[in-house]
C-alpha positions in Angstrom: 0.0 0.0 0.0 1.1 3.5 -0.7 2.6 5.4 2.2 0.4 8.5 2.5 1.5 11.8 4.1 0.1 12.8 7.4 -1.9 15.6 5.8 -3.4 13.3 3.2 -4.4 10.9 5.9 -5.9 13.8 7.9 -7.9 14.9 4.8 -9.6 11.5 4.7 -9.9 11.1 8.4 -11.6 14.5 8.7 -14.3 13.6 6.3 -14.9 10.1 7.8 -14.9 11.5 11.4 -17.4 14.2 10.4 -19.7 11.7 8.9 -19.5 9.5 11.9 -20.3 12.4 14.2 -23.3 13.5 12.1 -24.6 10.0 12.1 -24.2 9.7 15.8 -26.0 12.9 16.5 -28.9 11.9 14.2 -29.1 8.5 16.0 -29.6 10.5 19.2 -32.7 12.0 17.8 -31.5 15.5 16.7 -33.3 16.6 13.6 -32.9 20.3 13.2 -29.9 21.1 10.9 -28.9 24.2 12.9 -28.9 22.1 16.2 -27.0 19.3 14.4 -24.4 21.8 13.2 -23.9 23.4 16.6 -23.6 20.0 18.3 -21.2 18.6 15.7 -18.8 21.5 16.3 -18.2 20.3 19.8 -16.9 17.0 18.5 -15.2 18.1 15.3 -13.5 21.3 16.3 -9.8 21.3 16.7 -10.2 21.9 20.4 -12.5 18.9 20.9 -10.3 16.6 18.8 -7.2 17.9 20.6 -8.6 17.2 24.1 -9.8 13.8 23.0 -6.5 12.7 21.4 -4.5 13.9 24.5 -6.3 11.3 26.6 -6.2 8.6 23.9 -2.4 9.0 23.4 -1.8 8.6 27.2 -4.1 5.6 27.8 -5.8 4.1 24.8 -3.7 4.0 21.6 -1.1 1.4 20.6 2.5 2.4 19.8 1.8 2.0 16.0 -1.3 4.3 16.3 0.7 6.9 18.3 3.3 6.8 15.5 0.6 7.6 12.9 -0.8 10.3 15.1 2.6 11.9 15.4 3.2 11.7 11.6 0.0 13.7 11.2 0.7 16.1 14.1 4.2 16.9 12.9 3.3 17.3 9.2 4.2 20.7 7.8 1.2 22.6 6.5 0.9 26.0 4.9 -2.7 26.2 6.2 -3.2 28.6 9.1 -5.7 27.6 11.7 -8.7 29.9 12.0 -10.2 29.0 15.4 -7.4 27.3 17.3 -3.8 27.8 18.3 -1.1 26.0 16.3 -0.5 23.2 18.9 -4.2 22.5 19.2 -4.6 22.4 15.4 -1.6 20.1 15.0 -3.0 17.7 17.6 -6.3 17.6 15.8 -4.6 17.0 12.5 -2.8 14.0 14.1 -6.1 12.7 15.3 -7.6 13.0 11.9 -4.5 11.3 10.3 -5.0 8.3 12.7 -8.7 8.1 11.6 -7.7 8.2 7.9 -5.0 5.6 8.4 -7.3 3.1 10.2 -9.9 3.7 7.5 -7.4 2.9 4.7 -6.2 -0.1 6.6 -9.8 -1.4 6.9 -9.5 -1.5 10.7 -13.2 -0.7 11.2 -13.5 -2.3 14.6 -10.6 -0.2 15.9 -12.0 2.9 14.2 -15.3 2.5 16.0 -13.6 2.0 19.3 -11.5 5.1 18.9 -14.4 7.2 17.7 -16.7 6.1 20.5 -14.0 6.7 23.1 -13.5 10.1 21.6 -17.2 10.9 21.8 -17.3 9.8 25.4 -14.2 12.0 26.3 -15.7 15.1 24.6 -19.0 14.6 26.3 -17.3 14.6 29.7 -15.7 17.9 29.0 -17.2 21.0 30.6 -19.3 22.8 28.0 
Protein backbone atom coordinates (compact mmCIF):
# COMPACT_ATOMS: atom_id res chain seq x y z
CA UNK A 1 0.00 0.00 0.00
CA UNK A 2 1.11 3.54 -0.70
CA UNK A 3 2.60 5.45 2.23
CA UNK A 4 0.40 8.53 2.48
CA UNK A 5 1.51 11.78 4.06
CA UNK A 6 0.12 12.77 7.43
CA UNK A 7 -1.85 15.58 5.82
CA UNK A 8 -3.38 13.27 3.21
CA UNK A 9 -4.44 10.86 5.94
CA UNK A 10 -5.90 13.78 7.91
CA UNK A 11 -7.85 14.90 4.85
CA UNK A 12 -9.55 11.52 4.65
CA UNK A 13 -9.87 11.15 8.43
CA UNK A 14 -11.56 14.53 8.74
CA UNK A 15 -14.29 13.56 6.27
CA UNK A 16 -14.88 10.14 7.83
CA UNK A 17 -14.95 11.46 11.40
CA UNK A 18 -17.36 14.25 10.43
CA UNK A 19 -19.71 11.70 8.86
CA UNK A 20 -19.55 9.46 11.93
CA UNK A 21 -20.32 12.37 14.25
CA UNK A 22 -23.26 13.50 12.12
CA UNK A 23 -24.61 9.95 12.07
CA UNK A 24 -24.15 9.66 15.84
CA UNK A 25 -26.03 12.92 16.49
CA UNK A 26 -28.90 11.93 14.22
CA UNK A 27 -29.12 8.55 15.96
CA UNK A 28 -29.59 10.49 19.21
CA UNK A 29 -32.74 12.03 17.76
CA UNK A 30 -31.52 15.47 16.71
CA UNK A 31 -33.30 16.55 13.55
CA UNK A 32 -32.88 20.31 13.15
CA UNK A 33 -29.94 21.14 10.91
CA UNK A 34 -28.93 24.18 12.95
CA UNK A 35 -28.87 22.11 16.16
CA UNK A 36 -26.95 19.33 14.43
CA UNK A 37 -24.36 21.79 13.20
CA UNK A 38 -23.86 23.42 16.60
CA UNK A 39 -23.55 20.05 18.34
CA UNK A 40 -21.20 18.63 15.69
CA UNK A 41 -18.76 21.49 16.26
CA UNK A 42 -18.24 20.31 19.83
CA UNK A 43 -16.89 16.99 18.48
CA UNK A 44 -15.23 18.07 15.26
CA UNK A 45 -13.52 21.29 16.31
CA UNK A 46 -9.76 21.30 16.68
CA UNK A 47 -10.22 21.89 20.41
CA UNK A 48 -12.53 18.89 20.88
CA UNK A 49 -10.28 16.60 18.84
CA UNK A 50 -7.19 17.87 20.64
CA UNK A 51 -8.64 17.22 24.10
CA UNK A 52 -9.75 13.78 23.01
CA UNK A 53 -6.47 12.74 21.45
CA UNK A 54 -4.48 13.89 24.48
CA UNK A 55 -6.34 11.32 26.56
CA UNK A 56 -6.16 8.65 23.85
CA UNK A 57 -2.39 8.98 23.45
CA UNK A 58 -1.83 8.58 27.18
CA UNK A 59 -4.07 5.59 27.77
CA UNK A 60 -5.77 4.05 24.75
CA UNK A 61 -3.66 4.02 21.57
CA UNK A 62 -1.10 1.41 20.56
CA UNK A 63 2.48 2.38 19.76
CA UNK A 64 1.78 2.03 16.02
CA UNK A 65 -1.28 4.27 16.33
CA UNK A 66 0.72 6.86 18.26
CA UNK A 67 3.31 6.79 15.49
CA UNK A 68 0.64 7.56 12.86
CA UNK A 69 -0.81 10.29 15.10
CA UNK A 70 2.65 11.88 15.40
CA UNK A 71 3.15 11.70 11.64
CA UNK A 72 -0.03 13.73 11.18
CA UNK A 73 0.68 16.06 14.09
CA UNK A 74 4.19 16.86 12.85
CA UNK A 75 3.25 17.30 9.19
CA UNK A 76 4.15 20.67 7.76
CA UNK A 77 1.17 22.59 6.47
CA UNK A 78 0.87 25.99 4.87
CA UNK A 79 -2.69 26.21 6.20
CA UNK A 80 -3.16 28.59 9.10
CA UNK A 81 -5.74 27.57 11.69
CA UNK A 82 -8.73 29.91 12.01
CA UNK A 83 -10.18 29.01 15.38
CA UNK A 84 -7.36 27.33 17.29
CA UNK A 85 -3.77 27.84 18.28
CA UNK A 86 -1.12 25.99 16.29
CA UNK A 87 -0.50 23.22 18.86
CA UNK A 88 -4.21 22.45 19.17
CA UNK A 89 -4.58 22.43 15.40
CA UNK A 90 -1.63 20.06 14.97
CA UNK A 91 -2.96 17.67 17.59
CA UNK A 92 -6.32 17.63 15.80
CA UNK A 93 -4.55 16.98 12.50
CA UNK A 94 -2.76 14.04 14.10
CA UNK A 95 -6.08 12.66 15.34
CA UNK A 96 -7.59 12.97 11.87
CA UNK A 97 -4.51 11.31 10.33
CA UNK A 98 -4.99 8.35 12.66
CA UNK A 99 -8.65 8.06 11.63
CA UNK A 100 -7.68 8.22 7.94
CA UNK A 101 -4.96 5.61 8.40
CA UNK A 102 -7.27 3.15 10.17
CA UNK A 103 -9.88 3.66 7.48
CA UNK A 104 -7.40 2.90 4.68
CA UNK A 105 -6.20 -0.14 6.59
CA UNK A 106 -9.81 -1.38 6.88
CA UNK A 107 -9.50 -1.51 10.67
CA UNK A 108 -13.19 -0.72 11.16
CA UNK A 109 -13.53 -2.27 14.61
CA UNK A 110 -10.63 -0.21 15.95
CA UNK A 111 -11.97 2.90 14.19
CA UNK A 112 -15.29 2.46 15.96
CA UNK A 113 -13.57 1.95 19.33
CA UNK A 114 -11.52 5.13 18.94
CA UNK A 115 -14.42 7.24 17.70
CA UNK A 116 -16.74 6.05 20.48
CA UNK A 117 -14.04 6.69 23.07
CA UNK A 118 -13.45 10.14 21.59
CA UNK A 119 -17.17 10.92 21.80
CA UNK A 120 -17.26 9.84 25.44
CA UNK A 121 -14.22 11.98 26.29
CA UNK A 122 -15.66 15.05 24.59
CA UNK A 123 -19.04 14.60 26.26
CA UNK A 124 -17.33 14.58 29.67
CA UNK A 125 -15.66 17.94 29.02
CA UNK A 126 -17.21 21.00 30.62
CA UNK A 127 -19.28 22.85 28.04
